[in-house]
N, C-alpha and C positions, 0 to 999 in steps of 0.2 A: 230350628232346622234339623238338629240331630235328636230331638226329643221324641219324634214319632217312631218309636220302636214297637213293632207288632209282637206281642207276647207269643211264645212258642205254643202255649195252650190254645190261643186264638187261631194260630196258623193251622194246627191240627184239627180244630173244630171246623174251620172253613172247609178244609179238604174233605172232612167226613160228611158235611152237609151237601156239597156239590162235587162229588168225587168222580174220577174216571174208574173204569172197571179194572179190578186187579186180576191180571191174567198171566203175568210173566214170572218165571222161576229162575233159579240160579243159572241153569244151563242156557236158557234163552237170553238172559242178560249178558252172559259171557260171549255168546254168539253175536249179540247186538254190538257188544264192545269191539270184538274182533272185526265185525263187519264195518264198523265206523272207522276204526284205526287203520287196519291194513287196506290200503287203497291208493289214493292219489300220491301220498308221500313216496311210496316205493315203486309204483307203476309209472308215475308221471313225473314227480319232482326230483327223481334221481338225477336226471340230466341237468336240472337247475342247480342242484347241489354240487355236481361235478364242475360246473362252470365257475362256481364261486370258490371251491376249495380243492378241486382235483381229488386224488385218493384220500386226502384229509377228511373227506366227508364221512369216513368211518368214525372219526372222533366226533364229528358233528352229530351223528345219530346217537352216540353215547351221551353227549352233553344234553341234547334235547330230551332223551329218555330219562336221564337222572332228574332233571327239573320236573318232568311229569311224574316220576315216581314219588318224589316228595310231595308234590301237589295232590297226587292220588291218595296218599295217606291222610291228608287233611280232608279231602273230599269224602273219604270213607267214613270218618267219624261223623261229619256233618250230615251225610246222606242217611246213615243208619239211625241217627238221632232225630232227624227231621225227614221222615219218609214221605214227602209230598212233592208234587210237581214244582218246578221253578229253579232247581239247581242253585247256583251261586246267588241268584236274585233272592230266593226265599231265605237262604241262610243269612245274607246280609241284612234283610228286613228284620229278622229276629234278633240280630246282634248289634248292628251299627246304625240302624235307623232308615227312614224312608228315602231320604235323598241319596245316600250311598247305594241303597238297594235299587233305586231307579237307575242310577248311572251304570250299575252292574248289569241290570236287565237290558238297558240300552246298548251296552257294549256286546252283550250276547246276541242281540239282534244282528249287529254287524258281523259277529263271528259266524253264526249259523247260515244266514241267507247267502252271504258272500261265499262261504265255504262250499255250500251246495252248488253254487254257480261254478266254482273252480273245478269241482269234481265232474260236473257235467261237461265242461270243456275238455278235461282229461279223457273222459269216456269217448267223446267225439273223435279225439286224436287216434285212439286205439282202433275204433271201429272203422274209421276211414283208412287207416293203414292196413287193416285186415282185408278190406274190400280191394284195395289197390294191389296188394301182394298175392292174395289167394285167388282172386277172380280177375286180376288184370283190368280192373275198371279204373279209368282215369276220371276222378271227380273234380270239377273246377273249384279252386280255392274260394271263389266268390260266395259259394253256398255253404262252405264248411269251416270258414275262419272269420273272425271278427275284423273290424277295420284296423286294429292295431297289429294284426297278424297278416295284413295284406289282402284280406277278403272284404266282404260286405256284411255277412251275417252267418252265424253258426247255427244252421237249422237242425243238425243232429243233436246238438246240445240242448236246444229248446225242446225238441221232441222228448228226450229222456226226462227232462224236468217235469214235463206235463204228465208223462206216464207214471212217475213216482207220486205226483200229487194225487192222481186218481187212486192209486193203491192205498195211500194213507187215508183218504176219505172213506174207503171201504171198511177199514178197521185195523186196529193194532195187532190183533191176534193173527190175522191173515198176513199182515206186513212182516211180523216176526217170523212166521213160518217160512215164507218165501225167502226172507233174509238168511235163515239158517242154511237153506239149500245153497244159496249163493256163496256163503262163507266157506262151505265145504269145497266148492269149485275153486274158489280163490286160493285157499290154503293148499289144495292139491296142485294147482298150477305153480305156485311158488316153490313147493317141495320139489316138483319135477325140474324146475329151473336150477335149484341148488344141486340136484343129483347130476345134471348134465354140465353145469358151468364150473362148479367147484373143483372137480378132478383135473380140469385142464388149465387151472389158474397158472399164470406166469408171474412169479414174484417181481420180475423186472418192471412189470406194469405199475407197481406201486411207487416207483421212483421217478421224479421227486415226489415225496409223500404230501407235502404241504406247499405247493408252488406259490400260493398267495399269502403264506404266513398264517399266524393264529387269528388275525383279523378276518381273513377269508374263511377260516374254520368256524369262527363265531357267526359270521353272516350266513353261512350255510346252515348252521344250527338254528338260527332264527327263522329261516325259510322251512327247513325240515320239521320244525316244531308243529307245523300244520298237520303233519302225518300222525300226530299223537292226540289230536283234540277229541277224538271219538269217545274216550273214556269219560269226558265231561258230559257228553250227550247221554251216556248211560245213566248218570245220576238224575237227569230230568225225567227218567221213566220210573222214579221211585213210587209215585202214586199209583202206578199200574203194576206194581210188583207184589207178589205173594211173599209174606214174611220178609219184608225189606231189611229188618234188623240183621238177619243172617245173610241174605242173598246179595245185597248191594255191595258190601266189601268184597265178596267173592267175584262178582262181575267186574268190578273196577280193577282190582289188582291182578286178577287172573288174566284178563284180556290184555292188560298192559305188558305183562311178562311174556306172554306168547308172542306178541307183536314185536317186541324189541329183539328177541332172538332171530326172528325172521328177517328183520331189517338188516342186521349185521351180516347175516349169511348171504342174503341177496346182494347187498352192496359189494361184498367181497367178490362175488361172482362176476358182477358187472365190471369192476375195476380190473380184475385179473385176467379178463378175456384176452387171449392172444390175438394180435393183429388190430386191436382197437385202441383208441386213445381216450382216456378219461381226464386228460389235462385241459385246463381252460383254453378257449380260443381267444387270441389277443389281437389287438389292432396293430397298425404299423409302428406305433410307439411302444409296443410291448405291454400294453395295459389290458387286463382281462375285461372283455366286453360285458355289458349288463345283460343278464338273462332275459329273454323275451323281447329284446330290442330289435328294431329293424336293422341296426348295424350288425348285430350278431347273425341275423338271418342271412344277410348279404354275404358275410364272411363265410358262413357255413356252406352256402351255395357255391362259392368260389373254391373252397377246399374240397368239396365233394367232386367238382369237375376235375380237380387235379388228382383224385384217387384217394384222398384222405378219408378215414372212417372214424368220425368223432362221435362218441356217445353223447356229448353235450348238445349235438345238433339234432338228436332224435326226439320225436314226440311220443315214442313208444320204446323206451330204452331197453326193456327186458326182451321184448320180441325181437328188436333189432340185434341185440347181443346174441341170441340163439341163432338167428339166421346167419350171422357172420362167423360163428364158430362151427358151422356145418350141420345145423339142425333147422333148416328152413321151414319144414312142415310143422315141427314142434313149436317153432317161433310163431307160426300162424295160429296154432292151437292155443298158445299162451295169449295171443292177441284176442282170440275168441273168448277165453276165460276172463280176461280183463273186461271185455265188452259185456259179459254176463254179470260179472261180480261188482264192478264199480257202481252200478245203480244202488247196491246195498249201502254204500257210503252216502250217496245222495239221500237215500231214504232216512238214514239215521240223523243226518244233519237237519233235514226238514222236520223230522219227528221232534228233535230237540227244539227247533225254532217255534213250532206251533205250540208246544207245551209251555214255553216261556211266555208267549203272548197270552195263552189261556189263563195262566195264574196271575199275570199282571192285570188282565181284564177283570178277573174275579176279585181283585183288590180295589177296583175302581180307578186304577191309574190309566187304563185304556178303555175305549168304548165297550159297553156291556155286550154288544153283538159279537165281539171277538170270542166270548166264552160260550156261545150257543152250541148245544150238543145236537147232533143229527138224531132225529127220532128213531131211525132204523139202524144206523151203523154205530151209534153211541160214540162218535168222534167229533172233535171241534172242527166241523167242516168249513165254516166261514173263513176262519183264519188260515186253515190249510190251503184253501184255494187262493187267498190273497198272497200268501207266502209263495205258492207255486208260480204265480205270475211274476213276482219280483225275481225269483231265482232264474226263471226262463229268460228274463231280460238281461240279467247279469251275464248269463252264459252266452247269450247271443252276440254280445258286443265287446267283451273284455278278455284279455289273455289270462291263462291259468296262473302264471307266476305272480302277476300283480294282484289278482283276486286272493291268492293264498296269503300273501304278505299282509294285505289289508285285514283279512280275517284274523291273522295271528295277533294283530294289535289289540283287538277286542278280547280275544282269548286270554292273553297274558294279563290284561287288566282284571278280568274275572277271576283267574286263578290266584292272583295276588290277594284279591279281596277275600276269598275263601280262607286262605292261609292266615290272614289277619283275624278273620272271624272266629276261627277255631281256638285261637289264643285268648281272644276277648271273652268268649263264652265260658272258657275254663275258669275265668275269674268271676264273671257275673252270675253264673249259674253252675257252681261246682258240684251240686248234689244231684243234678238231673241224671237219669239213667242213660248210660252210653254203651250200647251193645258192642261198639267197636271204638277203642281208644287209640288215637294217634300215638305211636311210640315216641318217647323223648320229644314231646311236642314243642318244647322251648328251644330245641335244636332243629327239628324237622321243619317247622313252619318258617322260621327265619331263613333257612336255606332255600326253601321254596320261593319266598318273597324275593330274595336276592337274585335267584336264578331268573325269575320272571323279569325283573328290572334289567338284568344284563341282556337277555334275549330281545327285549323291547328296544334297547339302545342299539342293538345290532341290526335292526330292521332298516330298510332303505328310507330315505328322508320323505319320499312321497307318501308312504304308508303312515308314517308318524304324523305328518301334517294332516292327512285325511282323517286320522283318528281324532286329532284335536278339533277339527271342524265338526265331525260327528258329535263329539262331546258337547260342544257349544250349542249345536242344534238341540241336543237332548235337554240341556238346561232350559232353553226357551220353551220346549214342549212341556216340561215338568211344571214350570212356574206359570205358563200360560193356560194349561189345561188340567194336568193331572193332580196338582197339589190341591186345588179347590174341590176335586171330586173324589179324593182318596177316602176310602171307608174308614181308615184309622183316623184321618184328619177330621172326619165328620163325627167321630165318636161312635162308630158302628163296629161291633164285633159280631162276626158270623157265628151262628150257634148250630148245635147238632140237629139233625133232621127231626128227631122226636120232640125237640123243643122249639120247632119252627113257629108255633103260635104265640110264643113269648116275645114281647117287643124287644128290639135290639138294645143291648146294654151299653152304656158309655164305657170307654176305656179308662181304667184307673191310671193316673199319671205315675211314672216311676219316681222314687224318692229323689228329690233334688232336681228333677227334670222340669223344664219350662212347659207350661200348659198351652197348647196351640188352640 
């Protein structure tokens, strides 16, 4: 079961034979990382975090950022050493074998597709809020909210998912260029928010700082973790990166550092806004209500009718804050910026999803049609369209908070696997060239693993159960379809293009490993 390890040399040969076009540099990678990271977490999930932890969400951002920082250091070594598509899936295949790699890839499917759906829902909330406040248009909830949010279908969220799918089919270079422009808009909007909100901060707004205790802070960190998953998507672009040995670590760590600073500043501006409350909304028994629940929505409506202004009740927390502190037009502009910029997050999530599918198909674990390349655009168009349909359906019918938590469960599993892999390969292949070495790996990687386990345990029970169900389905798919069709299992090693006329060579078994 664990003997099917794909040698690194074979992985690199496979990528060389059927590779994607290398067109991304360090700057584009950093922009892609910022585009994926800064988005839903700060624009949309700020209200969710406040409902769980109140002002204590400042600590939640730090906890989630630290876990990601340690995981990023592990990712940087693996991605610079194995500069091919597939991210955690590919690394696990090279180090821990096919079954673990399959489960990691299966978890990444859960991460990316569900995450793209969550961001689509967040985009819809900002755009609808902008239309209602700037143009005084009253749009019925039936068409802009899913059934869990009191509507029927979220058409704007479906629309943006379809638009991003089309953009990705056209090509990576075009997608990255558009994304860089959107990142500039997004960063400018957040900078303007900080300039306007931070000077009027009221320190009294930060008390009580942790109204739900450290448990609440931990639960908020588990949700906010969703805001950091973009750096993982950057590593899936390794096969399309020029000089990945140098550029991948820059893109990963650089984007994470920029984003963490923004998160803390913006969160402080939201919490400290005078006249607003970032404290959790509670039921009659004094218990904080679950974010995204119908009970919370009803309580928010009742409090709004009484004149209360709760950040936790807003689906556009940053624009709402600016409007309430005396900058209504700037608030509308920030809503416009979010509407323009959040698609860059959807783009990066779907980009990562299609590349995971692409490399799993290339290994024989998924149908070969998934790795077909468009003759004109040179992109994996078949799986891009399939992914786009799935994302649109998620966005149409599910609330943003639940989608984010479900996505986090898959993300945390993948991050922990990479952290384990970087330690294992230090032992099994110590002489291989490492353009970037994880500092103090025997301390860094265990901290990353422990952090992932902690945040996973802090997720809501529904998300943990759904992850377990998804994992069971993955086992059935692997043993029912993928295992018998795996190229490594069939003894096939992909070769370089110039050697394509040579018959496939069998995989030599590892010393002491069972022969499948």
